[in-house]
C-alpha positions, 0 to 999 in steps of 0.5 A: 242517261246520255253518253255526255252525262255519263262521261261527265260523271266519270270525269268528275269522279262520281262514277268509277270502273274498277280497272285495276281490280280487273287488270288480269282479265285485261292482260289475258284478253290482250295476250290472247288478241296478240297471240291470234294476231301473230298466228294469223300473220305467220300462217297467212302472210 
């Protein structure tokens, strides 16, 4: 299966990914990355 066919299936609604169901995982990952960035900014300049 090629990337093009996969993207076509997603755009046509034949393939889905449950982003909304896993929103807390994405929020947590985002907050961790932001915290690491801020700590790095203030400790290293």
